[in-house]
mmCIF file of the C-alpha atoms, coordinates in Angstrom:
data_MODEL
# 
_entry.id   MODEL 
# 
loop_
_atom_site.group_PDB 
_atom_site.id 
_atom_site.type_symbol 
_atom_site.label_atom_id 
_atom_site.label_alt_id 
_atom_site.label_comp_id 
_atom_site.label_asym_id 
_atom_site.label_entity_id 
_atom_site.label_seq_id 
_atom_site.pdbx_PDB_ins_code 
_atom_site.Cartn_x 
_atom_site.Cartn_y 
_atom_site.Cartn_z 
_atom_site.occupancy 
_atom_site.B_iso_or_equiv 
_atom_site.pdbx_formal_charge 
_atom_site.auth_seq_id 
_atom_site.auth_comp_id 
_atom_site.auth_asym_id 
_atom_site.auth_atom_id 
_atom_site.pdbx_PDB_model_num 
ATOM 1   C CA . MET A 1 1   ? 0.113   0.149   -0.212 1.00 0.00 ? 1   MET A CA 1 
ATOM 2   C CA . ARG A 1 2   ? 1.129   3.506   -0.663 1.00 0.00 ? 2   ARG A CA 1 
ATOM 3   C CA . GLN A 1 3   ? 0.568   4.854   3.022  1.00 0.00 ? 3   GLN A CA 1 
ATOM 4   C CA . GLN A 1 4   ? 3.922   2.347   3.478  1.00 0.00 ? 4   GLN A CA 1 
ATOM 5   C CA . MET A 1 5   ? 5.664   4.629   1.564  1.00 0.00 ? 5   MET A CA 1 
ATOM 6   C CA . LYS A 1 6   ? 8.763   6.381   3.529  1.00 0.00 ? 6   LYS A CA 1 
ATOM 7   C CA . LEU A 1 7   ? 8.469   9.595   2.489  1.00 0.00 ? 7   LEU A CA 1 
ATOM 8   C CA . LYS A 1 8   ? 11.103  12.800  3.254  1.00 0.00 ? 8   LYS A CA 1 
ATOM 9   C CA . PHE A 1 9   ? 8.812   15.653  2.849  1.00 0.00 ? 9   PHE A CA 1 
ATOM 10  C CA . TYR A 1 10  ? 5.764   16.554  4.522  1.00 0.00 ? 10  TYR A CA 1 
ATOM 11  C CA . HIS A 1 11  ? 4.082   18.031  1.351  1.00 0.00 ? 11  HIS A CA 1 
ATOM 12  C CA . SER A 1 12  ? 4.617   14.761  -0.450 1.00 0.00 ? 12  SER A CA 1 
ATOM 13  C CA . SER A 1 13  ? 3.315   13.089  2.470  1.00 0.00 ? 13  SER A CA 1 
ATOM 14  C CA . LEU A 1 14  ? -0.144  15.012  1.886  1.00 0.00 ? 14  LEU A CA 1 
ATOM 15  C CA . VAL A 1 15  ? -0.250  14.410  -1.726 1.00 0.00 ? 15  VAL A CA 1 
ATOM 16  C CA . MET A 1 16  ? 0.519   10.646  -1.143 1.00 0.00 ? 16  MET A CA 1 
ATOM 17  C CA . ILE A 1 17  ? -2.523  10.874  1.288  1.00 0.00 ? 17  ILE A CA 1 
ATOM 18  C CA . LYS A 1 18  ? -5.022  12.755  -0.872 1.00 0.00 ? 18  LYS A CA 1 
ATOM 19  C CA . ASN A 1 19  ? -4.088  10.181  -3.723 1.00 0.00 ? 19  ASN A CA 1 
ATOM 20  C CA . THR A 1 20  ? -4.866  7.250   -1.728 1.00 0.00 ? 20  THR A CA 1 
ATOM 21  C CA . ALA A 1 21  ? -8.047  8.890   -0.426 1.00 0.00 ? 21  ALA A CA 1 
ATOM 22  C CA . TYR A 1 22  ? -9.200  9.169   -4.035 1.00 0.00 ? 22  TYR A CA 1 
ATOM 23  C CA . ALA A 1 23  ? -8.515  5.432   -4.829 1.00 0.00 ? 23  ALA A CA 1 
ATOM 24  C CA . TRP A 1 24  ? -10.046 4.656   -1.334 1.00 0.00 ? 24  TRP A CA 1 
ATOM 25  C CA . ARG A 1 25  ? -13.258 6.458   -2.676 1.00 0.00 ? 25  ARG A CA 1 
ATOM 26  C CA . GLN A 1 26  ? -13.361 4.739   -5.809 1.00 0.00 ? 26  GLN A CA 1 
ATOM 27  C CA . MET A 1 27  ? -13.208 1.379   -3.727 1.00 0.00 ? 27  MET A CA 1 
ATOM 28  C CA . VAL A 1 28  ? -16.177 2.428   -1.492 1.00 0.00 ? 28  VAL A CA 1 
ATOM 29  C CA . PHE A 1 29  ? -17.753 3.322   -4.830 1.00 0.00 ? 29  PHE A CA 1 
ATOM 30  C CA . TYR A 1 30  ? -17.355 -0.054  -6.548 1.00 0.00 ? 30  TYR A CA 1 
ATOM 31  C CA . LEU A 1 31  ? -18.295 -1.643  -3.354 1.00 0.00 ? 31  LEU A CA 1 
ATOM 32  C CA . ALA A 1 32  ? -21.674 -0.073  -3.334 1.00 0.00 ? 32  ALA A CA 1 
ATOM 33  C CA . MET A 1 33  ? -22.411 -1.265  -6.530 1.00 0.00 ? 33  MET A CA 1 
ATOM 34  C CA . LEU A 1 34  ? -21.751 -5.013  -5.601 1.00 0.00 ? 34  LEU A CA 1 
ATOM 35  C CA . ASP A 1 35  ? -24.640 -7.320  -4.507 1.00 0.00 ? 35  ASP A CA 1 
ATOM 36  C CA . GLU A 1 36  ? -24.745 -8.499  -0.858 1.00 0.00 ? 36  GLU A CA 1 
ATOM 37  C CA . ALA A 1 37  ? -22.472 -11.582 -1.384 1.00 0.00 ? 37  ALA A CA 1 
ATOM 38  C CA . GLU A 1 38  ? -20.182 -10.136 -3.798 1.00 0.00 ? 38  GLU A CA 1 
ATOM 39  C CA . MET A 1 39  ? -19.413 -7.171  -1.097 1.00 0.00 ? 39  MET A CA 1 
ATOM 40  C CA . GLN A 1 40  ? -19.064 -9.594  1.390  1.00 0.00 ? 40  GLN A CA 1 
ATOM 41  C CA . PHE A 1 41  ? -16.308 -11.469 -0.559 1.00 0.00 ? 41  PHE A CA 1 
ATOM 42  C CA . ALA A 1 42  ? -14.859 -8.348  -1.239 1.00 0.00 ? 42  ALA A CA 1 
ATOM 43  C CA . LEU A 1 43  ? -14.540 -7.455  2.366  1.00 0.00 ? 43  LEU A CA 1 
ATOM 44  C CA . GLU A 1 44  ? -13.153 -10.752 3.095  1.00 0.00 ? 44  GLU A CA 1 
ATOM 45  C CA . ARG A 1 45  ? -10.395 -10.279 0.485  1.00 0.00 ? 45  ARG A CA 1 
ATOM 46  C CA . ILE A 1 46  ? -10.119 -6.692  1.771  1.00 0.00 ? 46  ILE A CA 1 
ATOM 47  C CA . GLU A 1 47  ? -9.691  -7.865  5.476  1.00 0.00 ? 47  GLU A CA 1 
ATOM 48  C CA . ALA A 1 48  ? -7.335  -10.542 4.233  1.00 0.00 ? 48  ALA A CA 1 
ATOM 49  C CA . HIS A 1 49  ? -4.896  -8.008  2.472  1.00 0.00 ? 49  HIS A CA 1 
ATOM 50  C CA . PHE A 1 50  ? -4.991  -5.719  5.252  1.00 0.00 ? 50  PHE A CA 1 
ATOM 51  C CA . ALA A 1 51  ? -4.287  -8.462  7.825  1.00 0.00 ? 51  ALA A CA 1 
ATOM 52  C CA . ILE A 1 52  ? -0.648  -9.384  6.354  1.00 0.00 ? 52  ILE A CA 1 
ATOM 53  C CA . GLN A 1 53  ? 0.326   -5.742  6.519  1.00 0.00 ? 53  GLN A CA 1 
ATOM 54  C CA . PRO A 1 54  ? 2.922   -4.925  8.860  1.00 0.00 ? 54  PRO A CA 1 
ATOM 55  C CA . ARG A 1 55  ? 1.775   -4.245  12.449 1.00 0.00 ? 55  ARG A CA 1 
ATOM 56  C CA . ALA A 1 56  ? 2.824   -0.570  12.535 1.00 0.00 ? 56  ALA A CA 1 
ATOM 57  C CA . PHE A 1 57  ? 0.476   0.075   9.410  1.00 0.00 ? 57  PHE A CA 1 
ATOM 58  C CA . ARG A 1 58  ? -2.370  -1.831  10.564 1.00 0.00 ? 58  ARG A CA 1 
ATOM 59  C CA . GLU A 1 59  ? -2.468  0.006   14.010 1.00 0.00 ? 59  GLU A CA 1 
ATOM 60  C CA . ARG A 1 60  ? -2.331  3.459   11.750 1.00 0.00 ? 60  ARG A CA 1 
ATOM 61  C CA . PHE A 1 61  ? -5.032  2.673   9.371  1.00 0.00 ? 61  PHE A CA 1 
ATOM 62  C CA . LEU A 1 62  ? -7.329  0.524   11.598 1.00 0.00 ? 62  LEU A CA 1 
ATOM 63  C CA . PRO A 1 63  ? -9.682  3.494   12.092 1.00 0.00 ? 63  PRO A CA 1 
ATOM 64  C CA . ALA A 1 64  ? -10.403 3.635   8.105  1.00 0.00 ? 64  ALA A CA 1 
ATOM 65  C CA . ILE A 1 65  ? -10.936 -0.232  8.030  1.00 0.00 ? 65  ILE A CA 1 
ATOM 66  C CA . ARG A 1 66  ? -13.442 0.310   10.862 1.00 0.00 ? 66  ARG A CA 1 
ATOM 67  C CA . GLY A 1 67  ? -15.061 3.205   9.209  1.00 0.00 ? 67  GLY A CA 1 
ATOM 68  C CA . LEU A 1 68  ? -15.238 0.926   6.105  1.00 0.00 ? 68  LEU A CA 1 
ATOM 69  C CA . ARG A 1 69  ? -17.063 -1.974  8.292  1.00 0.00 ? 69  ARG A CA 1 
ATOM 70  C CA . VAL A 1 70  ? -19.462 0.515   9.714  1.00 0.00 ? 70  VAL A CA 1 
ATOM 71  C CA . ALA A 1 71  ? -20.290 1.750   6.152  1.00 0.00 ? 71  ALA A CA 1 
ATOM 72  C CA . ALA A 1 72  ? -20.710 -1.767  4.507  1.00 0.00 ? 72  ALA A CA 1 
ATOM 73  C CA . SER A 1 73  ? -22.994 -2.531  7.502  1.00 0.00 ? 73  SER A CA 1 
ATOM 74  C CA . GLY A 1 74  ? -25.392 -0.069  6.150  1.00 0.00 ? 74  GLY A CA 1 
ATOM 75  C CA . ALA A 1 75  ? -25.019 1.968   9.441  1.00 0.00 ? 75  ALA A CA 1 
ATOM 76  C CA . PRO A 1 76  ? -24.053 5.801   9.264  1.00 0.00 ? 76  PRO A CA 1 
ATOM 77  C CA . LEU A 1 77  ? -20.833 6.833   10.608 1.00 0.00 ? 77  LEU A CA 1 
ATOM 78  C CA . THR A 1 78  ? -21.654 9.374   12.643 1.00 0.00 ? 78  THR A CA 1 
ATOM 79  C CA . GLY A 1 79  ? -19.541 11.503  14.877 1.00 0.00 ? 79  GLY A CA 1 
ATOM 80  C CA . ALA A 1 80  ? -20.724 9.442   18.044 1.00 0.00 ? 80  ALA A CA 1 
ATOM 81  C CA . ARG A 1 81  ? -20.000 5.938   16.450 1.00 0.00 ? 81  ARG A CA 1 
ATOM 82  C CA . GLN A 1 82  ? -16.509 7.433   14.879 1.00 0.00 ? 82  GLN A CA 1 
ATOM 83  C CA . ALA A 1 83  ? -15.664 8.138   18.927 1.00 0.00 ? 83  ALA A CA 1 
ATOM 84  C CA . SER A 1 84  ? -16.890 4.764   20.345 1.00 0.00 ? 84  SER A CA 1 
ATOM 85  C CA . GLU A 1 85  ? -15.966 2.600   17.733 1.00 0.00 ? 85  GLU A CA 1 
ATOM 86  C CA . GLY A 1 86  ? -12.419 4.298   16.996 1.00 0.00 ? 86  GLY A CA 1 
ATOM 87  C CA . ALA A 1 87  ? -14.090 4.160   13.049 1.00 0.00 ? 87  ALA A CA 1 
ATOM 88  C CA . ARG A 1 88  ? -12.987 6.948   10.833 1.00 0.00 ? 88  ARG A CA 1 
ATOM 89  C CA . VAL A 1 89  ? -13.785 8.226   7.298  1.00 0.00 ? 89  VAL A CA 1 
ATOM 90  C CA . PHE A 1 90  ? -10.949 8.314   5.292  1.00 0.00 ? 90  PHE A CA 1 
ATOM 91  C CA . LEU A 1 91  ? -10.601 11.820  3.727  1.00 0.00 ? 91  LEU A CA 1 
ATOM 92  C CA . GLY A 1 92  ? -8.003  13.046  2.387  1.00 0.00 ? 92  GLY A CA 1 
ATOM 93  C CA . TRP A 1 93  ? -7.931  16.443  3.619  1.00 0.00 ? 93  TRP A CA 1 
ATOM 94  C CA . THR A 1 94  ? -8.110  18.138  7.074  1.00 0.00 ? 94  THR A CA 1 
ATOM 95  C CA . THR A 1 95  ? -7.507  21.370  8.774  1.00 0.00 ? 95  THR A CA 1 
ATOM 96  C CA . GLU A 1 96  ? -5.190  19.996  11.154 1.00 0.00 ? 96  GLU A CA 1 
ATOM 97  C CA . ARG A 1 97  ? -2.586  17.406  10.901 1.00 0.00 ? 97  ARG A CA 1 
ATOM 98  C CA . HIS A 1 98  ? -3.915  13.972  9.275  1.00 0.00 ? 98  HIS A CA 1 
ATOM 99  C CA . TRP A 1 99  ? -4.593  11.320  11.365 1.00 0.00 ? 99  TRP A CA 1 
ATOM 100 C CA . LEU A 1 100 ? -2.577  8.985   9.050  1.00 0.00 ? 100 LEU A CA 1 
ATOM 101 C CA . LEU A 1 101 ? 0.509   11.023  9.594  1.00 0.00 ? 101 LEU A CA 1 
ATOM 102 C CA . LYS A 1 102 ? 2.769   9.395   12.029 1.00 0.00 ? 102 LYS A CA 1 
ATOM 103 C CA . LEU A 1 103 ? 4.483   11.727  14.446 1.00 0.00 ? 103 LEU A CA 1 
ATOM 104 C CA . GLN A 1 104 ? 8.330   11.582  14.327 1.00 0.00 ? 104 GLN A CA 1 
ATOM 105 C CA . THR A 1 105 ? 10.570  13.171  16.774 1.00 0.00 ? 105 THR A CA 1 
ATOM 106 C CA . ASN A 1 106 ? 11.630  16.092  14.465 1.00 0.00 ? 106 ASN A CA 1 
ATOM 107 C CA . GLY A 1 107 ? 7.938   16.576  13.998 1.00 0.00 ? 107 GLY A CA 1 
ATOM 108 C CA . VAL A 1 108 ? 8.426   15.549  10.281 1.00 0.00 ? 108 VAL A CA 1 
ATOM 109 C CA . ALA A 1 109 ? 5.886   12.722  8.976  1.00 0.00 ? 109 ALA A CA 1 
# 
């Protein structure tokens, strides 16, 4: 996954997040086009791929996966649900530091 690439510059990291979010949105769109059995199969494959990623990445990206699970169940991903379930909507923009950016000791992503 692109989110595992090591990038030196903060701006490059933001561009990568934006592009990854575009791809995520496309995936969600195509999942919505599937019937229930096909969607469940696709979600199982997504979960299986996610499970074999490095632990540091899984820990950082887990809120997006939780958000996908909630959305796939048909439930709205409200602010309260995000807080209680640790789920997030994966957007490529923010007014603060993006939650996918890992803080380093020098303050650079």
